[in-house]
Biotite code that builds the C-alpha atoms (Angstrom):
import biotite.structure as struc

atoms = struc.array([
    struc.Atom([0.000, 0.000, 0.000], chain_id="A", res_id=1, res_name="MET", atom_name="CA", element="C"),
    struc.Atom([1.362, 3.408, -0.997], chain_id="A", res_id=2, res_name="ILE", atom_name="CA", element="C"),
    struc.Atom([1.680, 5.758, 1.973], chain_id="A", res_id=3, res_name="LYS", atom_name="CA", element="C"),
    struc.Atom([3.861, 8.520, 0.507], chain_id="A", res_id=4, res_name="ALA", atom_name="CA", element="C"),
    struc.Atom([4.716, 10.308, -2.721], chain_id="A", res_id=5, res_name="THR", atom_name="CA", element="C"),
    struc.Atom([8.289, 11.515, -3.275], chain_id="A", res_id=6, res_name="LEU", atom_name="CA", element="C"),
    struc.Atom([9.015, 14.290, -5.774], chain_id="A", res_id=7, res_name="TRP", atom_name="CA", element="C"),
    struc.Atom([12.099, 15.544, -7.551], chain_id="A", res_id=8, res_name="ASP", atom_name="CA", element="C"),
    struc.Atom([12.163, 19.312, -8.134], chain_id="A", res_id=9, res_name="VAL", atom_name="CA", element="C"),
    struc.Atom([13.881, 20.344, -11.386], chain_id="A", res_id=10, res_name="GLY", atom_name="CA", element="C"),
    struc.Atom([12.263, 18.515, -14.293], chain_id="A", res_id=11, res_name="GLY", atom_name="CA", element="C"),
    struc.Atom([9.260, 17.429, -12.214], chain_id="A", res_id=12, res_name="VAL", atom_name="CA", element="C"),
    struc.Atom([7.774, 20.233, -10.099], chain_id="A", res_id=13, res_name="ILE", atom_name="CA", element="C"),
    struc.Atom([9.684, 22.791, -12.169], chain_id="A", res_id=14, res_name="PHE", atom_name="CA", element="C"),
    struc.Atom([10.445, 22.663, -15.870], chain_id="A", res_id=15, res_name="THR", atom_name="CA", element="C"),
    struc.Atom([13.852, 21.110, -16.457], chain_id="A", res_id=16, res_name="GLY", atom_name="CA", element="C"),
    struc.Atom([16.954, 22.931, -17.716], chain_id="A", res_id=17, res_name="PRO", atom_name="CA", element="C"),
    struc.Atom([17.802, 20.776, -20.725], chain_id="A", res_id=18, res_name="PHE", atom_name="CA", element="C"),
    struc.Atom([16.187, 23.012, -23.358], chain_id="A", res_id=19, res_name="GLU", atom_name="CA", element="C"),
    struc.Atom([17.949, 26.008, -21.825], chain_id="A", res_id=20, res_name="ARG", atom_name="CA", element="C"),
    struc.Atom([21.227, 24.073, -21.856], chain_id="A", res_id=21, res_name="PHE", atom_name="CA", element="C"),
    struc.Atom([20.698, 23.355, -25.563], chain_id="A", res_id=22, res_name="ALA", atom_name="CA", element="C"),
    struc.Atom([20.031, 27.019, -26.350], chain_id="A", res_id=23, res_name="ALA", atom_name="CA", element="C"),
    struc.Atom([23.170, 28.028, -24.447], chain_id="A", res_id=24, res_name="TYR", atom_name="CA", element="C"),
    struc.Atom([25.212, 25.493, -26.408], chain_id="A", res_id=25, res_name="GLU", atom_name="CA", element="C"),
    struc.Atom([23.965, 26.889, -29.717], chain_id="A", res_id=26, res_name="VAL", atom_name="CA", element="C"),
    struc.Atom([24.646, 30.459, -28.615], chain_id="A", res_id=27, res_name="GLU", atom_name="CA", element="C"),
    struc.Atom([28.193, 29.642, -27.498], chain_id="A", res_id=28, res_name="HIS", atom_name="CA", element="C"),
    struc.Atom([29.171, 27.262, -30.288], chain_id="A", res_id=29, res_name="GLY", atom_name="CA", element="C"),
    struc.Atom([29.251, 24.161, -28.097], chain_id="A", res_id=30, res_name="LEU", atom_name="CA", element="C"),
    struc.Atom([28.353, 20.681, -29.373], chain_id="A", res_id=31, res_name="PRO", atom_name="CA", element="C"),
    struc.Atom([24.798, 19.535, -28.759], chain_id="A", res_id=32, res_name="ASP", atom_name="CA", element="C"),
    struc.Atom([24.523, 17.870, -25.350], chain_id="A", res_id=33, res_name="GLY", atom_name="CA", element="C"),
    struc.Atom([27.901, 19.202, -24.188], chain_id="A", res_id=34, res_name="PHE", atom_name="CA", element="C"),
    struc.Atom([26.742, 20.340, -20.730], chain_id="A", res_id=35, res_name="ILE", atom_name="CA", element="C"),
    struc.Atom([24.853, 17.127, -19.984], chain_id="A", res_id=36, res_name="ARG", atom_name="CA", element="C"),
    struc.Atom([27.833, 15.020, -21.077], chain_id="A", res_id=37, res_name="ARG", atom_name="CA", element="C"),
    struc.Atom([30.085, 17.136, -18.883], chain_id="A", res_id=38, res_name="LEU", atom_name="CA", element="C"),
    struc.Atom([27.851, 16.437, -15.884], chain_id="A", res_id=39, res_name="ASN", atom_name="CA", element="C"),
    struc.Atom([27.760, 12.722, -16.712], chain_id="A", res_id=40, res_name="ALA", atom_name="CA", element="C"),
    struc.Atom([31.566, 12.433, -16.779], chain_id="A", res_id=41, res_name="THR", atom_name="CA", element="C"),
    struc.Atom([32.899, 11.242, -13.412], chain_id="A", res_id=42, res_name="ASN", atom_name="CA", element="C"),
    struc.Atom([29.416, 11.866, -11.952], chain_id="A", res_id=43, res_name="PRO", atom_name="CA", element="C"),
    struc.Atom([30.405, 11.173, -8.347], chain_id="A", res_id=44, res_name="ASP", atom_name="CA", element="C"),
    struc.Atom([33.556, 13.291, -8.280], chain_id="A", res_id=45, res_name="SER", atom_name="CA", element="C"),
    struc.Atom([33.137, 16.089, -10.821], chain_id="A", res_id=46, res_name="ASN", atom_name="CA", element="C"),
    struc.Atom([32.695, 19.728, -9.840], chain_id="A", res_id=47, res_name="ALA", atom_name="CA", element="C"),
    struc.Atom([28.905, 19.628, -10.137], chain_id="A", res_id=48, res_name="TRP", atom_name="CA", element="C"),
    struc.Atom([28.593, 16.648, -7.795], chain_id="A", res_id=49, res_name="ALA", atom_name="CA", element="C"),
    struc.Atom([30.962, 18.194, -5.263], chain_id="A", res_id=50, res_name="ARG", atom_name="CA", element="C"),
    struc.Atom([29.002, 21.456, -5.275], chain_id="A", res_id=51, res_name="LEU", atom_name="CA", element="C"),
    struc.Atom([25.702, 19.639, -4.712], chain_id="A", res_id=52, res_name="GLU", atom_name="CA", element="C"),
    struc.Atom([27.239, 17.909, -1.694], chain_id="A", res_id=53, res_name="ARG", atom_name="CA", element="C"),
    struc.Atom([28.494, 21.288, -0.379], chain_id="A", res_id=54, res_name="SER", atom_name="CA", element="C"),
    struc.Atom([32.089, 20.060, -0.523], chain_id="A", res_id=55, res_name="GLU", atom_name="CA", element="C"),
    struc.Atom([33.274, 23.162, -2.387], chain_id="A", res_id=56, res_name="ILE", atom_name="CA", element="C"),
    struc.Atom([32.264, 26.818, -2.502], chain_id="A", res_id=57, res_name="ALA", atom_name="CA", element="C"),
    struc.Atom([30.560, 28.270, -5.554], chain_id="A", res_id=58, res_name="PHE", atom_name="CA", element="C"),
    struc.Atom([33.668, 30.166, -6.661], chain_id="A", res_id=59, res_name="GLU", atom_name="CA", element="C"),
    struc.Atom([35.760, 26.993, -6.586], chain_id="A", res_id=60, res_name="GLU", atom_name="CA", element="C"),
    struc.Atom([33.027, 25.147, -8.455], chain_id="A", res_id=61, res_name="PHE", atom_name="CA", element="C"),
    struc.Atom([33.074, 27.739, -11.235], chain_id="A", res_id=62, res_name="CYS", atom_name="CA", element="C"),
    struc.Atom([36.826, 27.399, -11.710], chain_id="A", res_id=63, res_name="ALA", atom_name="CA", element="C"),
    struc.Atom([36.727, 23.595, -11.659], chain_id="A", res_id=64, res_name="LEU", atom_name="CA", element="C"),
    struc.Atom([33.684, 23.318, -13.932], chain_id="A", res_id=65, res_name="PHE", atom_name="CA", element="C"),
    struc.Atom([35.226, 25.653, -16.484], chain_id="A", res_id=66, res_name="GLU", atom_name="CA", element="C"),
    struc.Atom([38.452, 23.601, -16.326], chain_id="A", res_id=67, res_name="ASP", atom_name="CA", element="C"),
    struc.Atom([36.432, 20.433, -16.976], chain_id="A", res_id=68, res_name="GLU", atom_name="CA", element="C"),
    struc.Atom([34.759, 22.116, -19.933], chain_id="A", res_id=69, res_name="ALA", atom_name="CA", element="C"),
    struc.Atom([38.101, 23.142, -21.425], chain_id="A", res_id=70, res_name="ARG", atom_name="CA", element="C"),
    struc.Atom([39.428, 19.610, -20.959], chain_id="A", res_id=71, res_name="ALA", atom_name="CA", element="C"),
    struc.Atom([36.384, 18.378, -22.896], chain_id="A", res_id=72, res_name="ALA", atom_name="CA", element="C"),
    struc.Atom([37.056, 20.843, -25.709], chain_id="A", res_id=73, res_name="GLY", atom_name="CA", element="C"),
    struc.Atom([34.661, 23.679, -24.893], chain_id="A", res_id=74, res_name="GLY", atom_name="CA", element="C"),
    struc.Atom([34.500, 27.051, -23.179], chain_id="A", res_id=75, res_name="THR", atom_name="CA", element="C"),
    struc.Atom([31.647, 28.204, -20.960], chain_id="A", res_id=76, res_name="LEU", atom_name="CA", element="C"),
    struc.Atom([30.804, 30.484, -18.057], chain_id="A", res_id=77, res_name="ASP", atom_name="CA", element="C"),
    struc.Atom([29.878, 28.307, -15.070], chain_id="A", res_id=78, res_name="ALA", atom_name="CA", element="C"),
    struc.Atom([27.805, 30.991, -13.346], chain_id="A", res_id=79, res_name="SER", atom_name="CA", element="C"),
    struc.Atom([25.763, 31.485, -16.523], chain_id="A", res_id=80, res_name="GLU", atom_name="CA", element="C"),
    struc.Atom([25.153, 27.739, -16.777], chain_id="A", res_id=81, res_name="VAL", atom_name="CA", element="C"),
    struc.Atom([24.001, 27.568, -13.162], chain_id="A", res_id=82, res_name="MET", atom_name="CA", element="C"),
    struc.Atom([21.548, 30.399, -13.798], chain_id="A", res_id=83, res_name="ALA", atom_name="CA", element="C"),
    struc.Atom([19.877, 28.164, -16.397], chain_id="A", res_id=84, res_name="LEU", atom_name="CA", element="C"),
    struc.Atom([18.683, 25.775, -13.682], chain_id="A", res_id=85, res_name="LEU", atom_name="CA", element="C"),
    struc.Atom([15.771, 27.939, -12.588], chain_id="A", res_id=86, res_name="HIS", atom_name="CA", element="C"),
    struc.Atom([12.606, 26.821, -14.365], chain_id="A", res_id=87, res_name="GLY", atom_name="CA", element="C"),
    struc.Atom([8.894, 27.577, -14.217], chain_id="A", res_id=88, res_name="GLU", atom_name="CA", element="C"),
    struc.Atom([6.563, 25.958, -11.706], chain_id="A", res_id=89, res_name="VAL", atom_name="CA", element="C"),
    struc.Atom([4.321, 23.268, -13.175], chain_id="A", res_id=90, res_name="ARG", atom_name="CA", element="C"),
    struc.Atom([1.009, 24.126, -11.552], chain_id="A", res_id=91, res_name="VAL", atom_name="CA", element="C"),
    struc.Atom([-0.451, 20.717, -12.385], chain_id="A", res_id=92, res_name="GLU", atom_name="CA", element="C"),
    struc.Atom([2.257, 19.043, -10.312], chain_id="A", res_id=93, res_name="MET", atom_name="CA", element="C"),
    struc.Atom([1.618, 21.367, -7.379], chain_id="A", res_id=94, res_name="VAL", atom_name="CA", element="C"),
    struc.Atom([-2.090, 20.527, -7.558], chain_id="A", res_id=95, res_name="GLU", atom_name="CA", element="C"),
    struc.Atom([-1.270, 16.815, -7.622], chain_id="A", res_id=96, res_name="ALA", atom_name="CA", element="C"),
    struc.Atom([0.871, 17.163, -4.498], chain_id="A", res_id=97, res_name="ILE", atom_name="CA", element="C"),
    struc.Atom([-1.960, 18.990, -2.743], chain_id="A", res_id=98, res_name="ARG", atom_name="CA", element="C"),
    struc.Atom([-4.413, 16.245, -3.661], chain_id="A", res_id=99, res_name="ARG", atom_name="CA", element="C"),
    struc.Atom([-2.036, 13.607, -2.349], chain_id="A", res_id=100, res_name="CYS", atom_name="CA", element="C"),
    struc.Atom([-1.895, 15.435, 0.965], chain_id="A", res_id=101, res_name="ARG", atom_name="CA", element="C"),
    struc.Atom([-5.687, 15.822, 1.019], chain_id="A", res_id=102, res_name="ASP", atom_name="CA", element="C"),
    struc.Atom([-5.940, 12.031, 0.717], chain_id="A", res_id=103, res_name="ARG", atom_name="CA", element="C"),
    struc.Atom([-3.692, 11.550, 3.719], chain_id="A", res_id=104, res_name="GLY", atom_name="CA", element="C"),
    struc.Atom([-0.515, 10.590, 1.883], chain_id="A", res_id=105, res_name="LEU", atom_name="CA", element="C"),
    struc.Atom([2.777, 11.873, 3.211], chain_id="A", res_id=106, res_name="ARG", atom_name="CA", element="C"),
    struc.Atom([4.896, 13.890, 0.786], chain_id="A", res_id=107, res_name="THR", atom_name="CA", element="C"),
    struc.Atom([8.619, 14.469, 0.380], chain_id="A", res_id=108, res_name="ALA", atom_name="CA", element="C"),
    struc.Atom([10.797, 16.645, -1.831], chain_id="A", res_id=109, res_name="MET", atom_name="CA", element="C"),
    struc.Atom([14.058, 14.995, -2.928], chain_id="A", res_id=110, res_name="LEU", atom_name="CA", element="C"),
    struc.Atom([16.438, 17.376, -4.660], chain_id="A", res_id=111, res_name="THR", atom_name="CA", element="C"),
    struc.Atom([20.062, 17.592, -5.681], chain_id="A", res_id=112, res_name="ASN", atom_name="CA", element="C"),
    struc.Atom([20.718, 21.285, -5.144], chain_id="A", res_id=113, res_name="ASN", atom_name="CA", element="C"),
    struc.Atom([23.353, 23.800, -4.126], chain_id="A", res_id=114, res_name="VAL", atom_name="CA", element="C"),
    struc.Atom([23.448, 25.728, -0.879], chain_id="A", res_id=115, res_name="ALA", atom_name="CA", element="C"),
    struc.Atom([23.712, 29.103, -2.615], chain_id="A", res_id=116, res_name="ALA", atom_name="CA", element="C"),
    struc.Atom([20.595, 28.611, -4.724], chain_id="A", res_id=117, res_name="SER", atom_name="CA", element="C"),
    struc.Atom([17.539, 26.740, -3.482], chain_id="A", res_id=118, res_name="SER", atom_name="CA", element="C"),
    struc.Atom([15.311, 25.492, -6.305], chain_id="A", res_id=119, res_name="GLU", atom_name="CA", element="C"),
    struc.Atom([12.039, 25.566, -4.395], chain_id="A", res_id=120, res_name="ALA", atom_name="CA", element="C"),
    struc.Atom([10.292, 28.726, -3.170], chain_id="A", res_id=121, res_name="PRO", atom_name="CA", element="C"),
    struc.Atom([9.324, 28.742, 0.491], chain_id="A", res_id=122, res_name="ALA", atom_name="CA", element="C"),
    struc.Atom([5.630, 28.562, -0.380], chain_id="A", res_id=123, res_name="GLU", atom_name="CA", element="C"),
    struc.Atom([6.192, 25.144, -1.965], chain_id="A", res_id=124, res_name="LEU", atom_name="CA", element="C"),
    struc.Atom([8.085, 23.768, 1.017], chain_id="A", res_id=125, res_name="ALA", atom_name="CA", element="C"),
    struc.Atom([4.879, 23.777, 3.061], chain_id="A", res_id=126, res_name="GLU", atom_name="CA", element="C"),
    struc.Atom([3.478, 21.116, 0.725], chain_id="A", res_id=127, res_name="LEU", atom_name="CA", element="C"),
    struc.Atom([6.006, 18.587, 2.002], chain_id="A", res_id=128, res_name="PHE", atom_name="CA", element="C"),
    struc.Atom([6.319, 16.670, 5.234], chain_id="A", res_id=129, res_name="ASP", atom_name="CA", element="C"),
    struc.Atom([9.989, 16.020, 4.493], chain_id="A", res_id=130, res_name="VAL", atom_name="CA", element="C"),
    struc.Atom([12.570, 17.877, 2.390], chain_id="A", res_id=131, res_name="VAL", atom_name="CA", element="C"),
    struc.Atom([15.855, 16.119, 1.568], chain_id="A", res_id=132, res_name="VAL", atom_name="CA", element="C"),
    struc.Atom([18.474, 18.355, -0.066], chain_id="A", res_id=133, res_name="GLU", atom_name="CA", element="C"),
    struc.Atom([21.875, 17.127, -1.207], chain_id="A", res_id=134, res_name="SER", atom_name="CA", element="C"),
    struc.Atom([23.498, 20.393, -0.138], chain_id="A", res_id=135, res_name="SER", atom_name="CA", element="C"),
    struc.Atom([22.364, 19.773, 3.445], chain_id="A", res_id=136, res_name="ARG", atom_name="CA", element="C"),
    struc.Atom([22.796, 16.019, 3.878], chain_id="A", res_id=137, res_name="VAL", atom_name="CA", element="C"),
    struc.Atom([26.144, 15.706, 2.080], chain_id="A", res_id=138, res_name="GLY", atom_name="CA", element="C"),
    struc.Atom([25.177, 13.034, -0.452], chain_id="A", res_id=139, res_name="PHE", atom_name="CA", element="C"),
    struc.Atom([22.999, 13.091, -3.536], chain_id="A", res_id=140, res_name="ARG", atom_name="CA", element="C"),
    struc.Atom([20.827, 11.072, -5.858], chain_id="A", res_id=141, res_name="LYS", atom_name="CA", element="C"),
    struc.Atom([21.452, 8.372, -7.039], chain_id="A", res_id=142, res_name="PRO", atom_name="CA", element="C"),
    struc.Atom([23.125, 7.395, -3.741], chain_id="A", res_id=143, res_name="ASP", atom_name="CA", element="C"),
    struc.Atom([20.730, 4.876, -2.107], chain_id="A", res_id=144, res_name="PRO", atom_name="CA", element="C"),
    struc.Atom([21.230, 6.628, 1.227], chain_id="A", res_id=145, res_name="ARG", atom_name="CA", element="C"),
    struc.Atom([19.313, 9.606, -0.156], chain_id="A", res_id=146, res_name="PHE", atom_name="CA", element="C"),
    struc.Atom([16.128, 7.560, -0.609], chain_id="A", res_id=147, res_name="TYR", atom_name="CA", element="C"),
    struc.Atom([16.625, 5.630, 2.611], chain_id="A", res_id=148, res_name="GLN", atom_name="CA", element="C"),
    struc.Atom([16.903, 8.884, 4.554], chain_id="A", res_id=149, res_name="LEU", atom_name="CA", element="C"),
    struc.Atom([13.657, 10.145, 3.030], chain_id="A", res_id=150, res_name="ALA", atom_name="CA", element="C"),
    struc.Atom([11.870, 6.944, 4.020], chain_id="A", res_id=151, res_name="CYS", atom_name="CA", element="C"),
    struc.Atom([13.266, 7.077, 7.545], chain_id="A", res_id=152, res_name="GLU", atom_name="CA", element="C"),
    struc.Atom([12.070, 10.647, 7.979], chain_id="A", res_id=153, res_name="GLN", atom_name="CA", element="C"),
    struc.Atom([8.661, 9.767, 6.529], chain_id="A", res_id=154, res_name="LEU", atom_name="CA", element="C"),
    struc.Atom([8.515, 6.698, 8.806], chain_id="A", res_id=155, res_name="GLU", atom_name="CA", element="C"),
    struc.Atom([7.722, 4.363, 5.914], chain_id="A", res_id=156, res_name="ILE", atom_name="CA", element="C"),
    struc.Atom([9.355, 1.444, 4.123], chain_id="A", res_id=157, res_name="GLU", atom_name="CA", element="C"),
    struc.Atom([10.541, 1.930, 0.508], chain_id="A", res_id=158, res_name="PRO", atom_name="CA", element="C"),
    struc.Atom([7.777, -0.290, -0.989], chain_id="A", res_id=159, res_name="PRO", atom_name="CA", element="C"),
    struc.Atom([5.252, 2.117, 0.548], chain_id="A", res_id=160, res_name="GLU", atom_name="CA", element="C"),
    struc.Atom([6.538, 5.005, -1.596], chain_id="A", res_id=161, res_name="ALA", atom_name="CA", element="C"),
    struc.Atom([6.192, 6.175, -5.183], chain_id="A", res_id=162, res_name="VAL", atom_name="CA", element="C"),
    struc.Atom([8.986, 8.396, -6.498], chain_id="A", res_id=163, res_name="PHE", atom_name="CA", element="C"),
    struc.Atom([8.872, 10.749, -9.497], chain_id="A", res_id=164, res_name="LEU", atom_name="CA", element="C"),
    struc.Atom([12.051, 11.965, -11.218], chain_id="A", res_id=165, res_name="ASP", atom_name="CA", element="C"),
    struc.Atom([12.960, 12.999, -14.749], chain_id="A", res_id=166, res_name="ASP", atom_name="CA", element="C"),
    struc.Atom([16.241, 11.046, -14.812], chain_id="A", res_id=167, res_name="LEU", atom_name="CA", element="C"),
    struc.Atom([16.371, 7.287, -15.105], chain_id="A", res_id=168, res_name="GLY", atom_name="CA", element="C"),
    struc.Atom([19.706, 7.147, -13.284], chain_id="A", res_id=169, res_name="VAL", atom_name="CA", element="C"),
    struc.Atom([17.966, 8.569, -10.203], chain_id="A", res_id=170, res_name="ASN", atom_name="CA", element="C"),
    struc.Atom([15.022, 6.184, -10.442], chain_id="A", res_id=171, res_name="LEU", atom_name="CA", element="C"),
    struc.Atom([17.020, 2.961, -10.673], chain_id="A", res_id=172, res_name="LYS", atom_name="CA", element="C"),
    struc.Atom([18.277, 2.803, -7.053], chain_id="A", res_id=173, res_name="PRO", atom_name="CA", element="C"),
    struc.Atom([14.855, 3.811, -5.735], chain_id="A", res_id=174, res_name="ALA", atom_name="CA", element="C"),
    struc.Atom([13.301, 0.961, -7.702], chain_id="A", res_id=175, res_name="ARG", atom_name="CA", element="C"),
    struc.Atom([15.950, -1.451, -6.420], chain_id="A", res_id=176, res_name="GLU", atom_name="CA", element="C"),
    struc.Atom([14.990, -0.470, -2.866], chain_id="A", res_id=177, res_name="LEU", atom_name="CA", element="C"),
    struc.Atom([11.397, -1.436, -3.653], chain_id="A", res_id=178, res_name="GLY", atom_name="CA", element="C"),
    struc.Atom([9.820, 1.906, -4.493], chain_id="A", res_id=179, res_name="MET", atom_name="CA", element="C"),
    struc.Atom([7.351, 2.373, -7.316], chain_id="A", res_id=180, res_name="THR", atom_name="CA", element="C"),
    struc.Atom([9.005, 4.787, -9.749], chain_id="A", res_id=181, res_name="THR", atom_name="CA", element="C"),
    struc.Atom([7.689, 7.080, -12.471], chain_id="A", res_id=182, res_name="ILE", atom_name="CA", element="C"),
    struc.Atom([9.911, 8.792, -15.032], chain_id="A", res_id=183, res_name="LYS", atom_name="CA", element="C"),
    struc.Atom([8.664, 12.279, -15.841], chain_id="A", res_id=184, res_name="VAL", atom_name="CA", element="C"),
    struc.Atom([9.209, 13.163, -19.477], chain_id="A", res_id=185, res_name="THR", atom_name="CA", element="C"),
    struc.Atom([5.656, 14.261, -20.294], chain_id="A", res_id=186, res_name="ASP", atom_name="CA", element="C"),
    struc.Atom([4.047, 15.671, -17.109], chain_id="A", res_id=187, res_name="PRO", atom_name="CA", element="C"),
    struc.Atom([0.505, 14.736, -18.157], chain_id="A", res_id=188, res_name="ALA", atom_name="CA", element="C"),
    struc.Atom([1.522, 11.146, -18.867], chain_id="A", res_id=189, res_name="ALA", atom_name="CA", element="C"),
    struc.Atom([3.376, 10.951, -15.551], chain_id="A", res_id=190, res_name="ALA", atom_name="CA", element="C"),
    struc.Atom([0.314, 12.151, -13.661], chain_id="A", res_id=191, res_name="LEU", atom_name="CA", element="C"),
    struc.Atom([-1.876, 9.601, -15.437], chain_id="A", res_id=192, res_name="ARG", atom_name="CA", element="C"),
    struc.Atom([0.546, 6.893, -14.358], chain_id="A", res_id=193, res_name="GLU", atom_name="CA", element="C"),
    struc.Atom([0.538, 8.202, -10.791], chain_id="A", res_id=194, res_name="LEU", atom_name="CA", element="C"),
    struc.Atom([-3.276, 8.239, -10.784], chain_id="A", res_id=195, res_name="GLU", atom_name="CA", element="C"),
    struc.Atom([-3.237, 4.572, -11.784], chain_id="A", res_id=196, res_name="GLN", atom_name="CA", element="C"),
    struc.Atom([-0.843, 3.769, -8.947], chain_id="A", res_id=197, res_name="VAL", atom_name="CA", element="C"),
    struc.Atom([-2.814, 5.709, -6.331], chain_id="A", res_id=198, res_name="LEU", atom_name="CA", element="C"),
    struc.Atom([-6.333, 5.031, -7.556], chain_id="A", res_id=199, res_name="GLY", atom_name="CA", element="C"),
    struc.Atom([-7.661, 8.597, -7.422], chain_id="A", res_id=200, res_name="PHE", atom_name="CA", element="C"),
    struc.Atom([-7.704, 11.730, -9.592], chain_id="A", res_id=201, res_name="ALA", atom_name="CA", element="C"),
    struc.Atom([-4.904, 14.263, -9.302], chain_id="A", res_id=202, res_name="LEU", atom_name="CA", element="C"),
    struc.Atom([-6.196, 16.874, -11.764], chain_id="A", res_id=203, res_name="ARG", atom_name="CA", element="C"),
])
């Protein structure tokens, strides 16, 4: 029986940055997918991962990330890339979270973020019983500890949770722990799938 819904932020509650990354790449003469490939290279030890775990300051991140870009054959401004992370709120997702709460389900926000720039406005935080942020806990998705911590704080077992994320790499460990997982590529399709899992309307 599902007792809680767990939500990623960027790409789920907010529009994701990938289209903005692509536009930046075109504008700056970078190969298509350059930024995403950069983030996928040494994903546990690169500058982006270290920033999201609060292991380095933003200024150090910028220098390291730009070094990584040069090593990969490109030039970019790290602070400009980070500014691309901020998307628009998907109101249909916010409504779905509210309906989950109205039905007595517990809710959690699970986000890889940076201490200097929170993705979620304060008014959204009140929708969640638990908020797990990589910049605060010192580890990040897809580390299994991230999902285990959320379940501990929600006082549930992983099979009692459904988790929504836009990245398959983040869903895999949650699924291996026993969670129901939903990949969010089309928000409407994801909500239909969640409605099927929960058995009630979310829109």
